[in-house]
N, C-alpha and C positions, 0 to 999 in steps of 0.2 A: 808691933813690927818695928824694924829699924828702917827708916826711910831717909834717903839722901836726896835733897833738892839741889839742883843746879839752876840758879835763878838770880834775878836782879834784886839784891838785898835792899836797894834804895827805893823800891816800889812798895806802896801800901798794899797792892794786890798780893805780892809775895808774902808780906808780913801777916795779912789776915789769914791766908791759906795755911802757912806753916804753923802759926800760933794755934790755930784750931786743932791740928793734929798733935801738937805738943800737949795741949790741954786734954786731949783724949788719952794721954799716957804713952804714946808712941815715942821711941827714941828718934829724935829728929836731928839731922845734920844738914847744914846749909852751906853750899859752896857758892861764893859770890866775890865781887871785888870791892863793894862798898855797902854801907848799911844805914838804914834809918834807925833812930832810937825807938825802943818800944817792943823789942822781941822778947818772947818768953825766956826767962833766965835759964831754963833747962835745955835750950837749943844749943847744939854744938856748931859754932861758927868757924868756917875755914875760908880765909881770905886769899884770893888770887892776887898775884903781883902783876904789875903792868910796866912795860918798857917806857922809859921817860920819853916824852914827845918832842925830841929835838926836831925831827922831821915827822910831822903828824901822820901823813899817809903811811910812811914806813913803820912807825911805831905801832900803828893799829894792827898791821898784819903780823909784826913780830910778837905783839902781845897775844894775838889770837893763837899763834903757834905755841907760845909758852903756856897759854891757858889749856890747850889740848893736852899737853904732857902733864901739867899740874892736876887737871881733873882726873885723868887716868890714874895717876899715882894716888890721889886722895880716895877715889872710889875703891881702889884695890885695898887700901889701908883700912877704910871704914867697914868694908864687907857688909853692905846693906842687904835688906830683903828686896827693896825696890829703889830704883832711881827714877826721879821725875824732873824733866827739864822744862822750865816755864819760859815762854817766849821762844818760839822754835828757831827763828833765824839765827839767834846767837846761842842762848843757853840750851835749847833743845839739841842744837848741833853739837855742842860740847858734851852733853850727856850721851848722845849717840856715839861720839868718838871714844867714850870710855870703854865701849865694847861690852858693857854690862847688860844682862837680862835677868828679870823682866824690866823692860824700859817703858816708861810713860813719857810722852811729850805733850805739853799743854799749850794750846794756841791762845793768844790774847787778842788778836785782831789785825793790827798792822803787819805782824809777822807773816800773815797769810794773804791779806788783801793789798798790801802796799809794797813791802820790801821785795818779794819775789818778782815784782813787775819792774823793779828799777834796773836790774841787770842780771846777766846770766849767772854770776857768782852767787848772789843771794838766792836765786831760784834753785841752783844746784845744791847748795848746802841745806836748804829747806826740804827739798825732795829726798835728800839723803837721810835726814833725821826722820822723816815720815816713813820711809821704807824700813828703817831699823826698829821703829817703835812696835811694841806689843799692844799698847793701847794709846789712843790719841784723845785728849779731852779738848773741848772748845766750849765757848759760852753762848752760842746762838746757832740758829739754823743758817744764818748768813755765813758764819764761819764754817759750818759743816759743808756747805756748797763749795766754798773756796778750797777747803781741804781736798775734796774729791776731784776738783779741777786740777789740783797739783799732783794727783795720783794716789792719794791716800785710800787704803782699802776701807769701804764703808762699814764693814763689820767691826773694824777697830775703833770707830769713832764713838765717843760718849759725850753728850751735851750736858755739861755741868756749869750752871751759872756761878758767877762770883758771889751772888747773893747779897741781900740787904738785911742787916739786923734791925728789925722794925721797932725794937725797944729803944735802940740808940737813935735811929732816924724816925722821928715822931713829931707830930705837930705840938706835942707838949713841951718841946724845947724852945718854943717861941720866946724871945727875950726882949722886953721893952728896954732893958738896960743897954743891950747891944744896939738897938735902933736909935737910942738917944746918943750913944757913943759915936755912931756913924752920922748923926745929924739928919736922920730920915723921919724920926718921930712918927706921926700918923699917916704919912704919905704912902700911897700905893707904891709897892716896890717890886722891881723886876730884877732877877738875879741870873748871872751866867757864871758857871764854875769851871769852864773848860780852859785848858792852858792856852797861853797867848802864842799859838803857833799857826802857820798857814792852814793846816788841815782842819782846824776848828773854826776858821772864818769869822772870828769875833768882829772883824771889820764890818760885816753885814749888819750886826746889831748896832754898832756905834753910828753907822750911817742912817739907821732907822730912827734913832733917838730924836733928832729934830722934828720929824713928822709926828712922833708921839707927843712931844712937848707942845707942839702947835695946837693939839686938841685937849691935852690934859697936862698943863704946865707944872703941876705939883708932883708928877711922877718922878721917882728916884730909881737909880740903877746901880746895882752892886756888880762889879766885875772882879771876880776872884780868879786866881791862877797867875802863873808867870810864864815867861818864855821870850824868845828872841824878838817878838813883835811888840813888846811892851812899850818901848819908846815911840815906835811908829803909831801905835794905837792911842797913846796919850796925846801925841801931837795932832792926830786926826780929830780927837775930841776937842782940843783947843781951837783948831781951825774952824770947826763947826759951831763953836760957841756954846757947847753943852757940858763943859767940864764941871760946872757947879752942880749939875744934876747926877754926876757919876761918882761913885766911890770905887777907885781902883785900890783894892785891899791886898793885892799880892797873893802869894801862896798861902792857903789856909790848910792847916793840918786836918787829918781825917777825924780827929777827936773834936775839933772845933766846928767842923762842917755842918753837923746837924743843927746847931744853933743858927748859923747863917741861913741855911735853907728854911728852917721853920720860921724864921723872922722875916721872911719874904713872902710875896703873894703869887708871883708868876715866875715860872722857870723858862728860860730861853736857851735853846741850843741851835747854833747855826752851822753845825759841823758838816763837812763835805763827805766824811766817811766814818763809819763805826761798825762794831759787831753787836755786842749786847747792850752797850751804852749804860754802864753801871751808874753814871752820874744822873741820868734821867730816872733810873729806878730809885735812887736815893731821894731825889726830889719828889717823886710820886709817893714814896713812903711818908714824906713830911707833909703830904696833903696839898701840894702845890698844883696849880693849873699850868700845863706846859704849852709852849708854842715852839715847834721844832721843825727842822727842815725835812723835806721829802726824800729820805733815804731808807733802805730796807730795815736797818736796825731800829729806826724810830717807828716805822709802820708796824713792827712786831709788837709794840707796846701801846701805841696811840691810835685810836680810831677817830678820824677827823670829825669834830663836832660832838663826839660822845664823851671823851675824857680829856680832850685837849684839841689843839689845832695843828695841822700840818700845812706848811707853806713851801712853795718851790724854792730850791736853792738859789740864793742871790736875788730873790724877789723882795727888795727892800720895802716897797709899798705894801705888799701883802703881809709882811712881818709886822710892820707898824700898825696896819689895820687890825690885825688879830690881837695885838697887845692892847691897843686902845679899847677894843670891844670888851676884853676881859677886865681892864681897869674900870670901865664904866658899869660892869655887871658883876657886882660882888656875889650875888646869888649863884650865878653860873660858875664863878671861880670855886665857890664852896662845893657845888655839885660835882665838878670835875675832880676836885681834891679828894672828896670822900670815895669816889669811884676808884681813884688811883691807889689810895692806900689799901683798899680791899684787894685790888689786883696784885699788888706786891706781896701782901700777906698770903695770898693763895698760890702765887706762881714763882716767887723769887725769895722766899725766906732763907736767910743765911744758913741756919742749922740744917734745914732740909737738903739744901744743895751740897753742903759739905758731907752729909751722910751718904750722898750718892758717890762722892769721891772715895770715901772710906770703903764703900761696897766694891768699887772697881779695884781698889788695892787688894782687898781680901780675895777677890776672885783670881787675881794674878798670883797671889801667894799660894792659893790652893792649886792653881795650874802648875806652878813650879814644883810643888810637892808631889802632885799626881798628874804628870803629863799625859 
């Protein structure tokens, strides 16, 4: 098939998705405005242009109008079998504006759960894309519910996880060299890999660290990721006197991430909102014991006390207590870890999930030939 993706080329989620289908021998075109390195060399890249931001608010809307016309022109030129717009609020809308069918739009989470709630404009363009789509993919039951609330036809929705490559994300990638480089050596280690943005609430973890150190002072913390709160969070760590126990390592590439996860012992996510929570799934595949906040996306994967712990959002004492409990109970950490790897192998294996996506494309292709 010839598949045209309209998506954020700077996202690892886009890259993993389109690289899979390029590897399957399909002719892949990607319409985007910026790129990560690492795309399959056979993928045809079409870069959108952007209006210079002299007045940022104006340039955003002018860029959006320009992108609509550019996307329509490119899709007409490419003549694909299928168009798939990933991240509905922006790229799904652009794909829908191309006027092409069959059209797939793929929800990532915040495009369904957050952006449409911000204002009427975001809600309107999201609903427009959903109405125009022939198939809608999402990565969780939470997202499916959000889609139906926005008016998506239930029969159009397919749940396809982003998936985890359990060969890449594996406890076998534990690295003593990395632990020595970070200066954590044999210390019990807690890791957070969420970006440093308000929605991920990493402040909750940092505020819990003094309570953890009060009971297990040798514990170390790796905080990976970047974002607008980085300076605020490092200043908070300094003010609490816990900086020596934290390693702010910044953004970690997807290729390096398995080593960081496998070299840790406990995974923490303090997020306020998520859909499928791919980061949690990757940590589970690396056999970590999780402590996560009580939101639907986490409850879909963690059964409290069975394969991890769930704590109330912003309950700093509860978070610290569960982390301390796991630090002190190596046997329980290992028990949770083994259970988690098995869950991911059974329910979220990358190849199996991508095969579902290919099946959906094939069904659309056949529907086009034999309406």
